[in-house]
C-alpha positions in Angstrom: 19.7 213.8 40.0 16.1 213.2 41.0 16.0 210.8 44.0 12.5 209.4 45.1 11.6 210.3 48.7 9.9 207.1 49.5 10.2 203.5 48.4 7.8 202.6 45.5 5.8 199.5 45.9 6.4 196.5 43.7 2.9 196.7 42.1 3.4 200.4 41.3 6.8 199.7 39.8 5.6 196.9 37.6 2.5 198.9 36.5 4.9 201.8 35.5 7.3 199.4 33.7 4.4 197.7 31.7 3.4 200.9 30.0 6.6 200.7 27.8 5.7 199.1 24.5 7.9 197.8 21.8 7.1 198.9 18.4 7.5 196.7 15.3 10.4 197.8 13.0 9.2 199.7 9.8 10.1 197.4 6.9 11.3 198.8 3.6 11.7 197.1 0.2 15.2 196.7 -1.0 16.4 195.0 -4.2 19.6 192.8 -3.8 20.9 190.6 -6.5 17.7 190.9 -8.6 15.4 190.0 -5.8 13.1 191.9 -3.4 13.4 191.8 0.3 11.6 193.5 3.1 14.2 194.4 5.7 14.2 196.9 8.6 15.0 200.4 7.6 18.1 200.7 9.9 19.7 197.5 8.6 19.5 198.3 4.8 23.0 199.2 4.5 24.3 196.1 6.3 22.3 193.7 3.9 23.4 195.6 0.9 27.1 195.2 1.9 26.6 191.5 2.7 27.3 192.0 6.5 24.1 190.2 7.5 22.7 187.1 5.6 19.6 187.8 3.7 16.3 186.7 5.0 14.6 183.8 3.2 
């Protein structure tokens, strides 16, 4: 396992962490009970099975 030789300063740590960006989920159109819904791709099955309440 890689171990740093020296302590990293707080400003350097926060600068490095700030580079991670969250991406918006890609929405797909799904037809449930005759209506169209835009839901995240990874949750389509859960919405179809009724495990998650449908978005309004």
